[in-house]
GUMI-651678 format. One record per residue (C-alpha): x, y, z; residue in one letter. Coordinates in Angstrom, 3 decimals, always signed. Layout:
<sites>
c1 = X&c2 = Y&c3 = Z&rest = A
...
</sites>
This chain:
<sites>
c1 = +0.246&c2 = -0.259&c3 = +7.375&rest = X
c1 = +0.813&c2 = -1.180&c3 = +3.730&rest = X
c1 = +4.125&c2 = -2.188&c3 = +2.177&rest = X
c1 = +4.027&c2 = +1.007&c3 = +0.148&rest = X
c1 = +3.678&c2 = +3.104&c3 = +3.301&rest = X
c1 = +6.619&c2 = +1.335&c3 = +4.960&rest = X
c1 = +8.707&c2 = +1.718&c3 = +1.805&rest = X
c1 = +7.926&c2 = +5.427&c3 = +1.526&rest = X
c1 = +8.778&c2 = +6.005&c3 = +5.192&rest = X
c1 = +12.136&c2 = +4.229&c3 = +4.798&rest = X
c1 = +13.006&c2 = +5.956&c3 = +1.523&rest = X
c1 = +12.167&c2 = +9.370&c3 = +2.937&rest = X
c1 = +14.249&c2 = +8.726&c3 = +6.057&rest = X
c1 = +17.318&c2 = +7.349&c3 = +4.253&rest = X
c1 = +18.868&c2 = +9.660&c3 = +1.699&rest = X
c1 = +19.495&c2 = +8.208&c3 = -1.791&rest = X
c1 = +18.148&c2 = +4.804&c3 = -0.806&rest = X
c1 = +16.719&c2 = +1.998&c3 = -2.897&rest = X
c1 = +14.171&c2 = +0.039&c3 = -0.837&rest = X
c1 = +12.625&c2 = -3.276&c3 = -1.900&rest = X
c1 = +9.765&c2 = -4.624&c3 = +0.228&rest = X
c1 = +8.316&c2 = -8.126&c3 = +0.634&rest = X
c1 = +5.622&c2 = -9.640&c3 = +2.846&rest = X
c1 = +2.346&c2 = -8.183&c3 = +4.071&rest = X
c1 = +1.562&c2 = -4.902&c3 = +5.740&rest = X
c1 = +2.138&c2 = -5.899&c3 = +9.370&rest = X
c1 = +4.982&c2 = -8.406&c3 = +8.969&rest = X
c1 = +7.426&c2 = -7.545&c3 = +6.226&rest = X
c1 = +11.046&c2 = -7.442&c3 = +5.131&rest = X
c1 = +13.074&c2 = -4.728&c3 = +3.466&rest = X
c1 = +16.262&c2 = -4.816&c3 = +1.437&rest = X
c1 = +17.822&c2 = -1.374&c3 = +1.533&rest = X
c1 = +20.760&c2 = -0.139&c3 = -0.518&rest = X
c1 = +22.008&c2 = +3.290&c3 = +0.518&rest = X
c1 = +25.274&c2 = +5.212&c3 = +0.689&rest = X
c1 = +24.318&c2 = +6.390&c3 = +4.214&rest = X
c1 = +25.348&c2 = +2.938&c3 = +5.490&rest = X
c1 = +28.965&c2 = +3.526&c3 = +4.444&rest = X
c1 = +31.250&c2 = +2.958&c3 = +7.437&rest = X
c1 = +28.464&c2 = +1.759&c3 = +9.760&rest = X
c1 = +28.329&c2 = -1.625&c3 = +11.467&rest = X
c1 = +25.391&c2 = -3.954&c3 = +10.803&rest = X
c1 = +23.999&c2 = -3.110&c3 = +14.242&rest = X
c1 = +24.215&c2 = +0.637&c3 = +13.567&rest = X
c1 = +22.442&c2 = +0.140&c3 = +10.242&rest = X
c1 = +19.657&c2 = -1.910&c3 = +11.876&rest = X
c1 = +19.161&c2 = +0.699&c3 = +14.593&rest = X
c1 = +19.022&c2 = +3.485&c3 = +12.009&rest = X
c1 = +16.366&c2 = +1.718&c3 = +9.940&rest = X
c1 = +14.263&c2 = +0.473&c3 = +12.843&rest = X
c1 = +14.392&c2 = +3.936&c3 = +14.402&rest = X
c1 = +12.444&c2 = +5.207&c3 = +11.402&rest = X
c1 = +9.497&c2 = +2.910&c3 = +12.172&rest = X
c1 = +9.750&c2 = +2.600&c3 = +15.956&rest = X
c1 = +6.431&c2 = +4.371&c3 = +16.567&rest = X
c1 = +4.603&c2 = +2.082&c3 = +14.130&rest = X
c1 = +6.126&c2 = -0.998&c3 = +15.782&rest = X
c1 = +5.341&c2 = +0.344&c3 = +19.265&rest = X
c1 = +1.706&c2 = +1.003&c3 = +18.325&rest = X
c1 = +1.315&c2 = -2.420&c3 = +16.688&rest = X
c1 = +0.565&c2 = -0.877&c3 = +13.297&rest = X
c1 = +3.708&c2 = -2.647&c3 = +12.055&rest = X
c1 = +4.228&c2 = -5.997&c3 = +13.750&rest = X
c1 = +7.714&c2 = -6.883&c3 = +12.508&rest = X
c1 = +10.274&c2 = -5.658&c3 = +10.014&rest = X
c1 = +13.217&c2 = -7.755&c3 = +8.886&rest = X
c1 = +15.990&c2 = -5.610&c3 = +7.435&rest = X
c1 = +18.925&c2 = -6.341&c3 = +5.143&rest = X
c1 = +21.160&c2 = -3.368&c3 = +4.443&rest = X
c1 = +23.862&c2 = -2.772&c3 = +1.859&rest = X
c1 = +25.988&c2 = +0.067&c3 = +0.594&rest = X
c1 = +26.039&c2 = +0.486&c3 = -3.201&rest = X
c1 = +29.569&c2 = -0.996&c3 = -3.245&rest = X
c1 = +28.341&c2 = -4.129&c3 = -1.406&rest = X
c1 = +25.629&c2 = -4.740&c3 = -3.965&rest = X
</sites>
């Protein structure tokens, strides 16, 4: 799975998000800024994001994804 594919999947699953990717296709990190995180705990944000790629992680197509999440006000 390429970084672009991961980024597209995250952006399409999180409304009005700005996703920045780093790393390689199977082990990468994402910085995500989105208003959908407003009022959510860090754990809720992580679960939301990782839920978008759970099938890819389960299948091994995506080995690991490190996530940092922010609301627009936090950035």
